[in-house]
N, C-alpha and C positions, 0 to 999 in steps of 0.2 A: 502154326500161326505166327511163329517168330518172324518169318519173312514179311508178314503183313505189318508187324510192329516196326520192322526196320524201314519199310516203305513209308509208313506214316511219319516216322521220325525224320526221314530224309526230306519229305514234303514240308514238314514243319520247319526244318532248318532252312530250306530254300525260301519259305515264306518270310521267315525272320530276317533274311538277308535282303529281301526286296526293298528297293529304295522308295521312300515316300513319294507319292504322286506318279509312280510308274507301275503299270500293269502289263500283261501280255498284249493288250490291245490299245492302250492309250498312254499319253503323257499329258499331265495336267499342269497348266500354267495359270498364274494369277496376275491380275492387273488391277490397280487402283488408279483412277483418273477422273478428271472432271467430265461428266456426261450431262451435267446440268449446270446452270448458273452462268456468270459472265465469262468464264473461260471454257465453256462446253465445246466450242468448235475445235479446240486443241485436242481434248481427250477423244472426241468422236472421230476426228481425223486420224489420229494415231492408231486407234482401234480399227478403223475401217481399212487402212492400208495393211495392217498386220493380218487382219482376218482374211483379206483377199489372198495373201500369200499362203497362209496356213490352210485355207480351203483348197487351194490348188495342190499343195503337198499331200493333203489327205485324199484327194481325188486320184492321186497318182501313187497310191500305195503307202503313204505315210513315211515314218522313219523306222526302218527295219521292221515293218509290219505294224507299227503303232501309229495311231492317229493322234494329232494334237488337239487338245481341248482347252480353249482359252476362256477362263472365268473372269469376267470384267465386273468391277464394282465401282459405283459412282461415289466420289468423295467431294464433289462440288468445289474442288480446289481449296479445301480446308484441311489443315494438318491433323486435327483431332479425328476427323472422319477417316482420313487416310491411315492413321495409326490403327483405328478400330478395324478397318477393312483388312489391313495387313495381318493383324492378329487372327481374323476370321479365315483368311486365305491360307495361313500357315496351319492353324489348329483344326479348323472345320473342313475346309476344302482339301486340305493336305496337299497343297500345290508342290510340285517338284522344283519349280523356279518361279521367281517374280519377274515380270517383264513389262516394259513400256509404261512405267509410271510417268505422270506428267506434272512437273513443277518442282521447284527447289524446296519450299516449306513442307510440302507433302512428302517428298522423298526423305528429307532430313528427319521428319517425325517418324518415319518407318525404319530408319537405319538401325536403331538399337534392337528392334525385333529381328531384323535381317541378320545381324551379327550373332544374336543369341541362338537363332535356329541354324546358322551356317548355311543359309539358303542363297543360291545365286540370284543376283539382282541385275538384270540385263537391260541395257539401253534406256536408262531414264532420259526423259525429254527435258533436260536441264544442262546448262553449261557451268553450273556453280562449282567453285573450288572445293566446297565441303564434300562433294562426291568424288573428289580427286586426291585431296591431300588431308590427312596422311593416306598413304596407300591402303586400300581395303581389298583383300583377296576376293571378297564376295561380289564386288561391284565392277561391272564392265561398262564403260562409257563409250558409246559409238560416236557421238557427235563432238564437234569442237567445243572449246570452253568459251565462257564469256570473255575471258582475257583475250583469246584469239579474235573474237568479234570486236571488242573494244579497240584492239590494236589496229585493225583495218579501218575502223571508223575514224580513229585519231589520225591515221596517215592521210585519209581523204581530207579531214579538216585542215591539216597542215598544208596540203597541196593546194587547197582552195583559199589559203590565207586567212582562215578563221582562227583568231587568237584567243577568243573567249567563248566559253560554252557553259550553259546552265544545265542542271541535271534535275529531271523529274523522275522520281523513282517510287516504287511500291514500298510501303513501310513494313517490310518483312525480310526474310532471308534472301529471297530472290532479288529484290530491289537493292539491298545492301551489297550483294555479290556483284551486281552490275556496276554499282557506284565504285566499289573498290577496283574493279577491272579497269574502269576508265581512268581513275586516279593513277593507276600504275602505267597505263598506256600513254598518257600525255607527257610523261617525264621526258625531257630533252627535245620536245617538239615545239616549244614556244607557245604552248596553249595553257591557259589557266581556267579553272572553274570559278565562275563569278558568284553564282548562288545555287542553292539546292532547295527543293521542296518535295513533299511526299503526298501520296494518296494511299488510303487504306485498301487492302486487298478486297476484291469483289465489290468495290464501290466506284462511283463516278463523281464523287464530291471533289471537284478540281478547282473551284473558284479561288480558294486561297493560294493554291500553287500558281495559277495563272497570274494573279495579282503580284506575287512575289517574283516570278521569273520573267514575266513579259512587261508588266507595268513599272514596277519599282526598280528592277535590276536587269534591264535588257542586255542580251549578249548576241554574239554572231550566230549562235546555233543553240538548239536544245537537244540534249541526249536523254532518251527516254527508256526506262526500265520498268515496264508494267505490261499488263495484258491489253487486248485490243479495245475493250470498251472504255476503259479509263484513258488510254492514249488517244482514242478518237475524240472523247469529250474534251480533253485538253487541247488538241489541235483545233477543233471547231471553235472553242472559246478564244484561243490565241489568234486565230484568223480574224475573229471579231474585233480584236485589238490591233489589227493590221500587221501582225507578224506573219510573214509568208514562209518562214523557215530559213534554213533546212531543219527538219526534225529527224534526228537519227534514232533508229529503233534496232534492238537486237532481235534475233530470230524468234524468240519466244512470244513476241507480240502477237503472232498469227497474222501473216501478211494478207491473206485473202479475207479473213474476218475483219481486219482493220479497214480494208478497202470498202467492204460492205457497210460498215458503220459510218464511213466518210462519204457514203452515197456515191462511191466509185470516183471520188475526186481525191486523188493521191498526190496532188501537186505539192512539191516541197518536202515529200517524205522519202527517206532513204532507209532501207532495211538490210542489215547484214544477214546472209543466209548460210546455213551449215550443211545444206543439201544442194545437189545440182538442181537445175530448173525442172519441175515436173511438166512444163509446157513445151520443152524442146526435146522431142523424142529422137535424139541423135546418138545415144549410147545404147548398147544392148540392154542395160538395166532399165532405163526409162521407157524403152519400147516394151519390155516385158511387164513393167509396172502398169502401163496403160492397158495392155492386153488383159492382165489379170483383174484389174479393177472393173473393166467392162464385163468380163466373164462372171464376176461376182455381183453384177447388177448395178454397178456404180460407174458413171463416167465423170464424176466430180474429182478432177485432178487438182491437187494442191500440195503445199509443202508438208503439212502435218501427216497426210496419208502416205506421201512418198517416204517420209522418215519411218513411219510404221512399217511400210513394206521392207525397207532396208534392215530395220531392226529384226523383223521376223526372219528375213533371209540370213542374217548373221547368226541368229540362234539356231536355225535349222542346219546351217553348215557346221556349227559346233556339235549339235546333236548327232549328226551323221558321223562326224569324226570320232565322237565318244564311243560309238559302237553299240552292239546289242546289249551288252552287260552294263546298262546305264546307271550311273550314280552321279550325285552332285559333284563329287571330287573329280570324276572322269570328265564331266562337262567343263569344269573350270580348267582342267589340264588341256582339254581339247581346244577351247577358245584361246588359251595362251599359246597353244601349238600352231595356231593359224599363221602366225608370223605376218609377213606382208601379204595381204589378202585382197584380191580384186573381185568386187561383186558387180562385174559388168560395167566398169567405168567409174565406180565409186570405190575408193581404196581405203582400207583400214589396216592398222598394224598393231598387233598384240604380242605379248611375250610374258614370261615370268617376271613379276614385279612391274609390268607395264600394261595397264588396263585402260589407257586413253587412246582410243582407236584412230581418231581423225583430227586433223587441224585444217580441214577444208573450209574456206570462207569465200563467199562470193557476194559482191555488193549489188543490190537491186535498187532502182529508182522508180518510184511510182509517179504516174502523171495524172493530169486533170481529166483524162478520158478513161481512167480505171485500168490502164495497162501497167504491166510489170516489166521494166526494161533492165537489161543486164549491161 
């Protein structure tokens, strides 16, 4: 019976070496994002695009025979809920990696738990510097930064001869990150910030901000760093005071959701985008994205779901490269080893000590008919 004892010991040793969240048949991922509340369209979109790609991968054999299971939890875009979700995903769900978090304050609240568990944190939907500096080996940013977005917005302001800009920003880590990005971007461009005003996260109480930025201290333009409901409320109220814009928004605003809140009247609204257009199926990636969304039962094409698709594709490429003997360290090394990586027309670049994948920025202009123009 000694041979039986040896077999059992070997099995026990293999089981002990098995990575958290990885079995012979599946890889478990965790996501905390807003699925309800004033930022819900961002979380739902990110999840919808990722799910379409993961479903396609699973239907075609998975990753080395393992299927991906994405466990998504609703945080309502509130940091304390995101922190609790992250703890549950690490300790109860025992996720292999965390993926597709939505928002700066929610991601920031989760980072201490990420670092404690040494768990990969892939493609958060935020451009904040706090996810980029100092370098964090666990964090892989796919999208461009708010500094990249603010730089493009400031260049356009200068080109259009706009010398003063007011800032409407969310009173939290996200809003402050966007404000800082603009303050850095306008240096040397002949642009000054005239006035600033805030709105609380997940609210639309904008009357005081409109009075401050539109009535008392008017400027050539308004730079906005908040989510779609509060930005729409501000724009509607400012239009009521005869300010037609321009209103500059960063990508996190949620372009399509903003348009819906504005009743499809986007006149005077400019948005910086960190993804190529989901409406122009001219690259292999966007054509594949639309095909997979339709196959998954959704023909709702938008920027958040396209970002979810690319984030899922990036993670899958890393998982394939990591090989059958999958560990968190192997995934980190595999993503770093991607180097300059083309995902069908959208390019990222990673390496050891370099986890900021993209600097792609595109400016879109919304019009009074609800169109998004590039």
